[in-house]
N, C-alpha and C positions, 0 to 999 in steps of 0.2 A: 403598055400592057395593063390589063385589068384582071385581077384574080378575084373570083367569087367563090365563097364557101356557102353551100346551100343545104340547110336542114341536116346537119351531121348528127347522127346518133351513134353511140358507142357503149357497149356493155362488156364487163369483165365478170365472168362466172355468174351470169344472170343479173348482175347489178349494173343498171344503166347509169353511166357517169356523164354522158352528153345527151341532152334532150332537145335536139333540133337546133344546133348552133348555126347561125347564118351571119355573114358580114362580107364586105368587099373592100379591096384596096387597089389603088391605081399607081402607076409608075410616077416616081418623083414625089411621092408623099409617104409619110410615116404613119403607121397605124399603131396606136397604143392598145395592146391586148392586156387587159387588167383583170384582176380578181384575187381573192384571198387564196391561201394555200388550199389545194384541193378543189378549186373552182372548176378546173377542166382546161386550164391554159396549156399545160404540157401535153395532155392527150390530144388537143386540137393541133398543136405544132407537130406532134409525131405522126398524126394522120396526114398532115400536109406534106411531110417529108417521106411518107410511105413506109414509116416504121411499123405503124399499125394500119389495118384496114377498117374503115367505118362499116358499121352494120347497116347503116342507111344514110342516104344523102350523096352529094356530089361536090367536086371541086372543079371549077372551070377557069381556063385562061383565055381571055378574049372570046368567050362563048363556046370554046371547045374543051373537051375533057382534058383535065390537067394530069400530066404524068411527071412526077418528080424527077425521073431519070433523064428527062429531056431538057432539064434546066440545071444551071449551076446554083446550088443553094449554099450560102455561107451561114453556118449556125454556130452561135456562141452560147453554149448551154450554161445554166446556172450552176450545175454541178460540173466542175472542171474535169476534162477528160484526157489531158496530155500525160505523157510518161515522165514522172518526176526524176528518174534516174538516167534519162537520156539527154544528150546534147540538144540544144534548141534547134540548131541547123538541121541535124539529122532527122529529127521527127517532123519538122515542118516540111522539108523537102519530100519525105516519105509520104506524108498525108496528102500533099498537093499532087503527087504522082498517082496516088490511089484515085484521085478525083479527075484524072485524065490529063493532067498537065505534064509536059515533057520535063526531063531533068533540067535542061537548059533554062526553060521558062521558069521552073520552080526556083532555081538558083537566083535568077534575075529578080523574081518577085520577092524572094526572101530578103535580098539586099534592099529593095525598094521599101518594103514595109517595116523592116527593123529600123531603117534610117528614119522613116516618116514618124515612127512611134518613139524615137529616141533611145533605142535599145540595141543599136548595132554592136556595141561593145560586148554584148552577151551572146553573140552568135554561136560561139563554141563552148559556152558554159553549160553545165548540167542544170536542168530546169529547177530542181529544188534548192539550188544554191542562190536563187534570185529571191528578192523580196516579193511579198504577195502582190503588190501593185505591178511590179515588172512581170510576174508570171501572168497576170491578167492581160497585160499588153501583148505578151507572146500569144495568148489565147486569141486575142483580137487579130493579130497578124495571121494566125492559122485560118481564121474565119474569112479573111479578105484576100488571101494569096491567089485564089483561083478566079478573081474578078467575077464574083457571083452576080446572077440576075436578081436573086432574092436574098435579102440579108435579114436574118432572124437573130435578134439580140435579147438574151434573157439575163436580166440584171447585169448589164455590162459595166456599171460603175462600181461594182462591189470591190472594196479594197483599195480604191484609188484616192490619192491625196488631191487637193484642189488643183495643183499644177497639172497632174496627169489627167484629171477629170476634164480640164480644159482642152488638152490634146485630143482626148477621145470625143469630146463634143464637136470639135472641128472635123474629125474624121467621119463621124456619123452624118454631119451636115453635108459633107462632100458626097457621101453615098446617095443622099436624098437628091441633091442637086444634079448628080450624074444620071438620074432617072431610074434608079433601082427601086424595087419593091422592098420597103423596109418595115419589118414588124418588130416592135419595141415593147418588151414586157419588163415591167419594173414596179417595185413598191415605192420607189422614190418619185413621188408625184411631180416634183419640180422639174425633173428631167423630161417626164412625159409631156408636161405643159410646154416645155421649150421646143420639143421636136415634132410633136404629133399634131397633125391637122384633124385627124379623126380618132375616135376611141371606141372600143368595145369593152364593156364590163360584163364578165361572166360571174355567175353566182349559182352554186349548186348545179353546175352543168348547163345553165341556161343563160341566154343573153338578156340582161336586165336593162341595159342601156347601150345604144349604138348611134353614132352620128358625128356631125361636125362639132369639135370641142368648143369653139367660140359660140356657136348657136346654143349648144347645151348649157353653157355657163350663163348666157343671156336669159334663157328660159328659166333656169333654176333660180336666178336672182329676181325674176319678175314678181312684182307685188311684195317685195321684201325691202325693208329699210334697216339701216343702222342708226340707232338713237343713243345719244349720250348727253348727260346733263351735268351742269356745274352745281345744281341744287343738291340738297340732301339726297343721297342715294336711296335711303329707306323711303323717303317721300316719293321720289321719282318712280321707284319700283311699285309702290302702292298704287300710284296713278295709272301706270301701265297695266297692272294686273287686275285692278278692281274698278277703275273709272273709265277705262277705254275698251271694255270688253265687247262693246257693240261696234267697235272699229277695227280692232286687231287682236291678235294673240301673240304672246311672247314666244318666240321660236327658240332663242338660246341667249344666255348671258355670257359675255366674253369680256376680255380686258378692254377691247376697243369700244364696247358699249353693248346695248341690247339689240339682238337681231329679232325683228318683229315681222309678222306676215299680215298684210292687210286682208280683211274679210271681203267677200264678194261685194262689188258695187261701192267700195270705199276708195276714195282717192287719197293721194299723198297730202293734198291741201286740206282735206277733212281732218287728217291726223294732226297736221301742223296747227291748225286753228284750235283744235281741242286742247292740245298741250299748252298753247299760249293762253288759252282761257283759264287754265289751272295755274298759270304763272310759272310754268316750267322755263328755266333758262337753259336753252339748248346750245351746246357747242359742237355737236355732230348731228346732222340730219341729212343722210345721203342714201342713195340706192345701194343695196347690198350686192357686192360682187362676189360670187361664190368661187372658191378655189376648187381645184380638182379633188383635193383631199375631202372637202365638205361633200362633194357629189358622190365620191366613192363610199364614204362612210354611210351616207343616206341610202345608197343602193345595195351595198354589200356588207353593212355593218351590224346585222342582226347576229345574235348568238348562234353558235353552231348547235 
């Protein structure tokens, strides 16, 4: 399956919050849908789920108009939506049946997912007597009980300790390997890097970056170096800022060294020879590998 979102526009009370959002996602791959609070992620997800109608644009599945009612969508919202004073089993079975599952199927799936997530002992407990992490795992069980075609996870690791995070990572990877369409939204960039082959970054309702994550990181690090010296840091900084201005510009100063960007038509060898000419003793001279956090800040980090 391939889901395509084409040119979505959405306004509320005359205020346009989505300005032509487009991206695509294929079966067996996870898409990282990223953005700061208010960027348009939730609105996009709600249009996909047919909670809202777009003012303009279309969503296609394998080239045909997409209708959410024709697919099983498992949605884990950032704001939790289960009933705190109800038993875990009662509400999960009830919600599964609302989505078309028979009672027998719902009971079987309940047992399966509570066991898979290590919370079968809480089947008949009232939800708000569970820890925050276990409540989160119940939410995940609710998301997956109907064997969804499309899995949308919004901040799924919130409240989980390292052991439970590992269980969730395994479950998410299983969904990807099972050929599901997985949309993963999180501010925890390390998880996005772990699962997502492609990313979309929204900013002020627009797509500011979209594509293959590995390729994006490669392009972002192009013509950038990490430099660190055992020489006097004041002397080294002076050389970089004042004596290499025709070769590079200092991009950022970090604990691991200076991140510098080569000027057009300057090679790494040119920089190395110039630094050696000034007697700089280098202990780090390497190509800069951008993290997703670096990329996100660069694309969506301006002040509101």
